[in-house]
C-alpha positions as semicolon CSV with decimal commas, in nm:
position;residue;x (nm);y (nm);z (nm)
1;X;-3,667;-1,064;0,387
2;X;-3,472;-0,812;0,182
3;X;-3,308;-0,898;-0,145
4;X;-2,938;-0,983;-0,157
5;X;-2,724;-0,698;-0,281
6;X;-2,385;-0,713;-0,451
7;X;-2,115;-0,502;-0,284
8;X;-1,831;-0,605;-0,522
9;X;-1,806;-0,841;-0,815
10;X;-1,480;-0,924;-0,985
11;X;-1,340;-1,240;-1,146
12;X;-1,143;-1,318;-0,834
13;X;-1,395;-1,222;-0,567
14;X;-1,760;-1,146;-0,497
15;X;-1,893;-0,976;-0,184
16;X;-2,269;-0,977;-0,113
17;X;-2,497;-0,893;0,179
18;X;-2,864;-0,945;0,265
19;X;-3,029;-0,732;0,523
20;X;-3,209;-0,920;0,801
21;X;-3,293;-0,615;1,016
22;X;-3,255;-0,260;0,868
23;X;-3,093;0,013;1,070
24;X;-3,084;0,391;1,084
25;X;-3,016;0,504;0,724
26;X;-2,909;0,852;0,841
27;X;-2,596;0,697;1,013
28;X;-2,367;0,522;0,765
29;X;-1,988;0,458;0,822
30;X;-1,741;0,615;0,594
31;X;-1,351;0,650;0,584
32;X;-1,205;0,669;0,940
33;X;-1,544;0,609;1,110
34;X;-1,514;0,395;1,424
35;X;-1,751;0,106;1,424
36;X;-1,862;-0,148;1,689
37;X;-1,967;-0,469;1,535
38;X;-2,077;-0,820;1,637
39;X;-2,006;-1,129;1,427
40;X;-2,207;-1,460;1,456
41;X;-2,256;-1,773;1,261
42;X;-1,911;-1,755;1,090
43;X;-1,873;-2,037;0,844
44;X;-1,553;-2,082;0,627
45;X;-1,494;-2,328;0,345
46;X;-1,283;-2,389;0,034
47;X;-1,307;-2,634;-0,260
48;X;-1,223;-2,925;-0,022
49;X;-1,486;-2,837;0,242
50;X;-1,463;-2,669;0,578
51;X;-1,133;-2,491;0,623
52;X;-0,932;-2,260;0,855
53;X;-0,992;-1,888;0,837
54;X;-0,742;-1,659;0,670
55;X;-0,469;-1,639;0,929
56;X;-0,388;-1,270;0,872
57;X;-0,746;-1,160;0,942
58;X;-0,792;-0,963;1,256
59;X;-1,173;-0,948;1,236
60;X;-1,227;-1,320;1,202
61;X;-0,960;-1,442;1,445
62;X;-0,924;-1,421;1,826
63;X;-0,884;-1,191;2,005
64;X;-1,120;-0,946;1,829
65;X;-1,288;-0,681;2,042
66;X;-1,551;-0,587;1,773
67;X;-1,392;-0,240;1,699
68;X;-1,315;-0,145;1,340
69;X;-1,181;0,178;1,206
70;X;-1,279;0,202;0,846
71;X;-0,963;0,217;0,634
72;X;-0,731;0,080;0,897
73;X;-0,738;-0,292;0,818
74;X;-0,460;-0,473;0,623
75;X;-0,578;-0,832;0,544
76;X;-0,776;-0,856;0,226
77;X;-1,075;-1,026;0,410
78;X;-1,080;-0,757;0,662
79;X;-1,078;-0,474;0,401
80;X;-1,373;-0,647;0,228
81;X;-1,561;-0,647;0,555
82;X;-1,499;-0,275;0,573
83;X;-1,665;-0,246;0,225
84;X;-1,968;-0,428;0,363
85;X;-1,977;-0,196;0,669
86;X;-1,984;0,108;0,449
87;X;-2,295;-0,023;0,285
88;X;-2,462;-0,076;0,621
89;X;-2,664;0,146;0,839
90;X;-2,620;0,180;1,223
91;X;-2,829;-0,090;1,401
92;X;-2,849;-0,304;1,081
93;X;-2,804;-0,685;1,089
94;X;-2,714;-0,859;0,767
95;X;-2,586;-1,183;0,630
96;X;-2,243;-1,132;0,460
97;X;-2,112;-1,359;0,198
98;X;-1,752;-1,328;0,070
99;X;-1,627;-1,552;-0,208
100;X;-1,270;-1,571;-0,343
101;X;-1,138;-1,758;-0,648
102;X;-0,797;-1,809;-0,815
103;X;-0,722;-1,713;-1,176
104;X;-0,855;-2,046;-1,291
105;X;-1,189;-1,992;-1,130
106;X;-1,131;-2,246;-0,854
107;X;-1,290;-2,168;-0,513
108;X;-1,013;-2,072;-0,264
109;X;-1,216;-1,928;0,024
110;X;-1,589;-1,883;0,098
111;X;-1,701;-1,698;0,410
112;X;-2,051;-1,644;0,537
113;X;-2,148;-1,477;0,862
114;X;-2,389;-1,245;1,026
115;X;-2,270;-0,891;1,093
116;X;-2,448;-0,650;1,329
117;X;-2,337;-0,287;1,320
118;X;-2,394;-0,191;1,678
119;X;-2,259;0,165;1,683
120;X;-2,087;0,419;1,458
121;X;-1,876;0,714;1,578
122;X;-1,888;0,957;1,292
123;X;-1,563;1,130;1,220
124;X;-1,481;1,453;1,038
125;X;-1,423;1,429;0,673
126;X;-1,044;1,424;0,593
127;X;-1,088;1,762;0,424
128;X;-1,178;1,907;0,758
129;X;-0,893;1,748;0,961
130;X;-0,641;1,973;1,135
131;X;-0,283;1,986;1,021
132;X;-0,172;1,800;1,337
133;X;-0,422;1,518;1,287
134;X;-0,314;1,480;0,923
135;X;0,049;1,453;1,029
136;X;-0,033;1,200;1,299
137;X;-0,230;0,993;1,053
138;X;0,048;0,999;0,799
139;X;0,301;0,875;1,056
140;X;0,067;0,608;1,167
141;X;0,021;0,468;0,812
142;X;0,404;0,502;0,739
143;X;0,501;0,315;1,051
144;X;0,245;0,039;0,990
145;X;0,374;0,010;0,632
146;X;0,725;-0,042;0,752
147;X;0,617;-0,322;0,979
148;X;0,422;-0,489;0,698
149;X;0,733;-0,473;0,476
150;X;0,930;-0,644;0,756
151;X;0,656;-0,908;0,765
152;X;0,696;-0,956;0,387
153;X;0,348;-0,820;0,312
154;X;0,453;-0,587;0,026
155;X;0,114;-0,525;-0,118
156;X;-0,033;-0,433;0,219
157;X;0,276;-0,217;0,299
158;X;0,241;-0,029;-0,029
159;X;-0,118;0,043;0,053
160;X;-0,021;0,194;0,390
161;X;0,253;0,405;0,232
162;X;0,017;0,537;-0,029
163;X;-0,238;0,637;0,246
164;X;0,042;0,817;0,439
165;X;0,127;0,998;0,123
166;X;-0,227;1,108;0,069
167;X;-0,233;1,256;0,419
168;X;0,079;1,458;0,335
169;X;-0,090;1,588;0,014
170;X;-0,398;1,673;0,212
171;X;-0,178;1,895;0,440
172;X;-0,091;2,114;0,131
173;X;-0,072;2,407;0,089
174;X;0,135;2,450;0,391
175;X;0,135;2,807;0,547
176;X;0,501;2,895;0,542
177;X;0,442;3,178;0,796
178;X;0,337;2,926;1,064
179;X;0,563;2,642;0,965
180;X;0,917;2,653;1,111
181;X;1,214;2,540;0,903
182;X;1,276;2,230;1,112
183;X;0,922;2,111;1,060
184;X;0,940;2,183;0,690
185;X;1,256;1,968;0,664
186;X;1,078;1,692;0,853
187;X;0,787;1,684;0,603
188;X;1,024;1,670;0,317
189;X;1,220;1,388;0,484
190;X;0,889;1,189;0,533
191;X;0,791;1,256;0,177
192;X;1,131;1,117;0,055
193;X;1,103;0,809;0,267
194;X;0,749;0,737;0,141
195;X;0,873;0,769;-0,218
196;X;1,159;0,540;-0,146
197;X;0,932;0,287;0,028
198;X;0,680;0,284;-0,245
199;X;0,965;0,246;-0,508
200;X;1,091;-0,060;-0,307
201;X;0,750;-0,220;-0,328
202;X;0,717;-0,149;-0,693
203;X;1,050;-0,315;-0,758
204;X;0,932;-0,636;-0,587
205;X;0,671;-0,678;-0,863
206;X;0,911;-0,569;-1,149
207;X;0,717;-0,240;-1,200
208;X;1,037;-0,071;-1,306
209;X;0,878;0,239;-1,471
210;X;0,666;0,317;-1,157
211;X;0,971;0,262;-0,935
212;X;1,177;0,486;-1,161
213;X;0,916;0,768;-1,135
214;X;0,901;0,742;-0,746
215;X;1,276;0,750;-0,731
216;X;1,299;1,057;-0,937
217;X;1,050;1,231;-0,721
218;X;1,256;1,144;-0,412
219;X;1,580;1,268;-0,575
220;X;1,409;1,602;-0,672
221;X;1,389;1,681;-0,292
222;X;1,716;1,492;-0,188
223;X;1,956;1,459;-0,477
224;X;2,209;1,269;-0,261
225;X;1,966;1,016;-0,117
226;X;2,157;0,691;-0,165
227;X;1,855;0,469;-0,131
228;X;1,672;0,660;-0,405
229;X;1,991;0,644;-0,623
230;X;2,030;0,266;-0,561
231;X;1,660;0,182;-0,630
232;X;1,660;0,402;-0,943
233;X;1,969;0,214;-1,053
234;X;1,767;-0,107;-1,011
235;X;1,474;0,033;-1,204
236;X;1,712;0,136;-1,485
237;X;1,855;-0,217;-1,495
238;X;1,508;-0,360;-1,521
239;X;1,446;-0,132;-1,815
240;X;1,787;-0,232;-1,975
241;X;1,909;0,129;-1,936
242;X;2,251;0,026;-1,826
243;X;2,436;0,355;-1,872
244;X;2,183;0,547;-1,661
245;X;2,201;0,275;-1,402
246;X;2,591;0,295;-1,400
247;X;2,568;0,673;-1,353
248;X;2,337;0,637;-1,050
249;X;2,536;0,362;-0,876
250;X;2,852;0,567;-0,924
251;X;2,689;0,865;-0,759
252;X;2,580;0,641;-0,475
253;X;2,935;0,518;-0,426
254;X;3,065;0,867;-0,437
255;X;2,841;0,960;-0,147
256;X;2,908;0,633;0,046
257;X;3,201;0,439;-0,079
258;X;3,168;0,167;0,178
259;X;2,803;0,071;0,096
260;X;2,822;-0,307;0,034
261;X;2,502;-0,318;-0,174
262;X;2,617;-0,041;-0,409
263;X;2,960;-0,206;-0,447
264;X;2,794;-0,530;-0,541
265;X;2,560;-0,369;-0,785
266;X;2,854;-0,181;-0,950
267;X;3,031;-0,515;-0,985
268;X;2,724;-0,668;-1,155
269;X;2,690;-0,369;-1,387
270;X;3,049;-0,337;-1,492
271;X;3,037;-0,620;-1,764
272;X;2,734;-0,450;-1,924
273;X;2,916;-0,112;-1,938
274;X;3,236;-0,274;-2,074
275;X;3,034;-0,437;-2,350
276;X;2,848;-0,102;-2,431
277;X;3,188;0,070;-2,449
278;X;3,340;-0,200;-2,658
279;X;3,042;-0,204;-2,904
280;X;3,060;0,182;-2,931
281;X;3,431;0,167;-2,996
282;X;3,362;-0,087;-3,283
283;X;3,104;0,147;-3,436
284;X;3,331;0,441;-3,413
285;X;3,612;0,246;-3,574
286;X;3,389;0,139;-3,866
287;X;3,274;0,495;-3,922
288;X;3,607;0,669;-3,895
289;X;3,869;0,395;-3,911
């Protein structure tokens, strides 16, 4: 029997595996590899005893056909199984142990199972992908991210948007001689949407500085993008930069005067601006009155 190895060890989780039957060490999955796996002897518990499996997991819930594309899972449990698979060899059978705790150290979820890596279809490294494949992958991750946001899975959605952005970056530098103007505009549009979507995710966790930076990047490409102006306004408010927020929301209203969200935000901001102007007037009066 082989020794148990630690795949990941953090305060909130620990992932371990023990090899039962070794595989072909020359074939190991990596990002975007297609794997065929078999799960057996799955056992799930928490501090109270036997419990239901994480409902968002695709790997541990029916129907699961045994196919896994490394890097294409969204549930945290499934992503951790991906980590285990990347430490396995084709043909290997192992015992996997995944433990999750809360910030107080209480056991939240403990999963043990046997994983057999039946087959691995090796893919090209992303650096070798064609322009068309990178574009297709970027759109796939972007669309999946949008759906996750609709499902209120902000963290998972942000991860997908980040992967889509990485695909766009991998496409650079773009050959301007072979790229028509319409496709160039399309790439800029996708980039702006990803910046906006990631800014939205950051705002959900009060990461105002990060959201501000993302909105500024979007506005660099599209200065009249009302979503970016609105979200940058929100970021400025979170940073108590009310004058800058007011300027952005006024720009957004100048572009689309009928936007209800911008109208409401302007109404919320007005008392802050009036107070700032009033305080400024008092200072001027004391200095020169």
